[in-house]
C-alpha positions as CSV (number, residue, x, y, z in Angstrom):
1,M,-3.0,15.0,-7.5
2,I,-1.8,11.6,-8.5
3,K,-5.2,9.9,-8.3
4,D,-6.6,12.4,-10.7
5,M,-3.9,11.8,-13.4
6,T,-4.6,9.5,-16.4
7,L,-2.7,6.3,-16.1
8,G,-0.5,7.2,-19.0
9,H,0.4,10.6,-17.5
10,C,1.1,9.0,-14.2
11,L,3.5,6.4,-15.7
12,A,5.2,9.1,-17.8
13,M,5.8,11.2,-14.7
14,T,7.1,8.2,-12.9
15,A,9.5,7.4,-15.8
16,S,10.8,11.0,-15.9
17,S,13.5,12.7,-13.8
18,N,10.8,14.1,-11.6
19,P,11.2,12.5,-8.1
20,T,7.4,12.0,-7.7
21,P,5.5,9.8,-8.2
22,G,8.0,7.5,-6.8
23,G,8.2,4.0,-5.4
24,G,5.9,4.7,-2.5
25,A,3.1,6.1,-4.6
26,I,3.5,3.2,-7.1
27,A,3.2,0.7,-4.1
28,A,0.0,2.4,-3.1
29,M,-1.4,2.3,-6.6
30,T,-0.4,-1.4,-6.9
31,A,-2.3,-2.1,-3.7
32,A,-5.3,-0.1,-5.0
33,S,-5.3,-2.3,-8.1
34,G,-5.3,-5.4,-5.9
35,V,-8.3,-4.1,-4.0
36,A,-10.1,-3.5,-7.3
37,L,-9.5,-7.0,-8.5
38,V,-10.9,-8.5,-5.2
39,E,-13.9,-6.2,-5.6
40,M,-14.3,-7.4,-9.1
41,L,-14.5,-11.1,-8.1
42,A,-17.0,-10.3,-5.4
43,H,-19.2,-8.4,-7.9
44,L,-18.9,-11.3,-10.4
45,T,-20.2,-13.6,-7.7
46,I,-23.3,-11.6,-6.6
47,G,-26.4,-12.7,-8.3
48,K,-24.9,-15.8,-9.9
49,Q,-26.6,-19.1,-9.7
50,G,-24.9,-21.5,-7.2
51,Y,-23.4,-18.8,-5.1
52,E,-26.5,-17.7,-3.1
53,A,-25.0,-18.9,0.2
54,V,-22.1,-16.4,-0.1
55,E,-24.0,-13.5,-1.6
56,S,-24.2,-11.5,1.7
57,T,-20.5,-12.1,2.3
58,M,-19.6,-10.8,-1.2
59,Q,-21.9,-7.9,-0.7
60,D,-20.1,-7.0,2.5
61,I,-16.8,-6.9,0.6
62,V,-18.3,-4.8,-2.2
63,D,-19.6,-2.4,0.4
64,R,-16.3,-2.1,2.4
65,L,-13.5,-2.2,-0.1
66,P,-14.1,1.0,-2.1
67,A,-13.0,2.9,1.0
68,M,-9.8,0.9,1.2
69,R,-9.1,1.5,-2.5
70,E,-9.7,5.2,-2.0
71,R,-7.4,5.3,1.0
72,F,-4.6,3.8,-1.1
73,L,-5.0,6.5,-3.7
74,D,-4.9,9.1,-0.9
75,L,-1.7,7.6,0.4
76,A,-0.1,7.7,-3.1
77,D,-0.7,11.5,-3.0
78,K,0.5,11.7,0.6
79,D,3.7,9.9,-0.2
80,A,4.5,12.6,-2.8
81,Q,3.6,15.3,-0.3
82,V,5.9,13.9,2.3
83,F,8.8,13.9,-0.1
84,D,8.1,17.6,-1.0
85,A,8.1,18.4,2.7
86,F,11.4,16.7,3.2
87,M,13.0,18.6,0.4
88,A,11.7,21.8,1.8
89,A,13.2,20.9,5.2
90,L,16.6,20.3,3.6
91,R,16.5,23.8,2.2
92,L,16.0,25.4,5.6
93,P,18.7,27.9,6.7
94,K,21.4,26.7,9.1
95,D,23.3,30.0,9.7
96,S,22.8,29.9,13.5
97,P,22.5,27.3,16.3
98,D,18.7,27.9,16.5
99,Q,18.3,27.5,12.8
100,V,20.4,24.3,12.9
101,A,18.3,22.9,15.7
102,Y,15.0,23.8,14.0
103,R,16.1,22.3,10.7
104,K,17.2,19.1,12.5
105,D,13.8,18.8,14.2
106,Q,11.9,19.4,10.9
107,L,14.0,16.7,9.2
108,Q,13.3,14.2,11.9
109,A,9.6,14.9,11.6
110,C,9.8,14.4,7.9
111,Y,11.7,11.2,8.3
112,R,9.0,9.9,10.6
113,E,6.2,10.7,8.2
114,A,8.2,9.3,5.3
115,A,8.3,6.0,7.3
116,K,4.8,6.1,8.6
117,V,3.1,6.6,5.2
118,P,4.6,3.6,3.4
119,F,4.1,1.5,6.6
120,E,0.4,2.2,6.4
121,I,0.4,1.3,2.7
122,G,2.1,-2.1,3.5
123,Y,0.0,-2.8,6.5
124,L,-3.2,-2.2,4.7
125,A,-2.1,-4.1,1.7
126,Y,-1.4,-7.1,4.0
127,N,-4.9,-6.8,5.4
128,L,-6.3,-7.2,1.9
129,F,-5.3,-10.9,2.1
130,K,-8.3,-11.7,4.3
131,D,-10.8,-10.5,1.7
132,A,-8.8,-12.0,-1.1
133,E,-8.9,-15.4,0.5
134,V,-12.7,-15.2,0.8
135,V,-13.3,-14.3,-2.8
136,I,-10.8,-16.8,-4.1
137,R,-12.2,-19.6,-1.9
138,D,-15.9,-18.9,-2.3
139,G,-16.3,-16.6,-5.3
140,N,-17.2,-17.2,-8.9
141,R,-14.8,-19.9,-10.1
142,N,-14.8,-18.4,-13.6
143,A,-12.9,-15.4,-12.2
144,T,-10.8,-16.9,-9.5
145,T,-7.6,-15.7,-11.1
146,D,-8.6,-12.1,-10.7
147,G,-8.7,-12.5,-7.0
148,I,-5.4,-14.3,-7.0
149,I,-3.8,-11.5,-9.0
150,G,-5.3,-9.1,-6.5
151,A,-3.5,-11.0,-3.7
152,I,-0.2,-11.0,-5.7
153,N,-0.5,-7.3,-6.2
154,A,-1.1,-6.9,-2.4
155,R,2.1,-8.8,-1.7
156,A,4.1,-6.7,-4.1
157,A,2.7,-3.6,-2.5
158,V,3.8,-4.8,0.9
159,K,7.3,-5.6,-0.2
160,A,7.7,-2.3,-2.1
161,A,6.2,-0.1,0.7
162,F,8.3,-1.7,3.4
163,L,11.5,-1.1,1.4
164,N,10.6,2.6,1.6
165,V,10.0,2.4,5.3
166,K,13.4,0.8,5.9
167,I,15.3,3.4,3.9
168,N,13.6,6.2,5.9
169,L,14.1,4.5,9.3
170,S,17.9,4.8,8.7
171,G,17.6,8.6,9.2
172,I,15.5,8.5,12.4
173,K,17.2,9.1,15.7
174,D,14.4,7.6,17.9
175,P,15.4,3.9,18.6
176,A,12.0,3.0,20.1
177,F,10.1,4.3,17.0
178,V,12.5,2.4,14.7
179,K,12.3,-0.8,16.6
180,E,8.5,-0.8,16.8
181,L,8.2,-0.4,13.0
182,E,10.9,-3.0,12.3
183,N,9.2,-5.5,14.6
184,Q,5.8,-5.0,12.9
185,M,7.3,-5.3,9.4
186,A,9.2,-8.5,10.4
187,T,6.0,-10.1,11.6
188,I,4.3,-9.4,8.3
189,E,7.2,-10.2,6.1
190,G,7.8,-13.5,7.9
191,S,4.5,-14.9,6.5
192,I,3.6,-13.0,3.4
193,D,5.4,-15.2,0.8
194,E,3.7,-18.3,2.3
195,E,0.4,-16.5,2.4
196,E,0.6,-15.6,-1.2
197,A,1.5,-19.1,-2.2
198,R,-1.4,-20.5,-0.1
199,L,-3.9,-18.2,-1.8
200,V,-2.6,-19.1,-5.3
201,S,-2.9,-22.8,-4.4
202,L,-6.4,-22.1,-3.0
203,G,-7.4,-21.3,-6.6
204,G,-6.0,-24.5,-7.9
205,Y,-2.7,-23.1,-9.3
């Protein structure tokens, strides 16, 4: 599993000719690193003099975000599993009309999963902006940049994940499914650059 690899091994595998881990998994891990940095700033605020008024808010973030971080790591593995399933579907026999039809159905199912997994990565990464804003605005001023970098990583994860969605949507024959994901991505992408800039400026940069 990707999440059980050492960082060095994971990067070496990514750099190799092996198709996984690929861009989707890296997007998920980038998002997970963003979560970790937001958690870090919250931890560095709890118990510090002058931040008593926001301690319960920071504790809530500390309590909630580990599950999000873990979900991103699970999605990194799932992204690789979806690719393997797609490659297996490509190898299915096509010697009869029934086999051709079955292979086509399996490929469509794989394309859908290959779009849904990175979409979840991007959607969840975008949601991290809410907690990033809280820690950047109200957290320990000595570690504000950690929260900002967390937000920057979240934006990068959204951009990267949605690229993977788009390339897989091109193989899907269900127009309604394609349109729904395209619309949801457009809504997020329409504001994410401005949101990142706002959070950076919130920290005074």
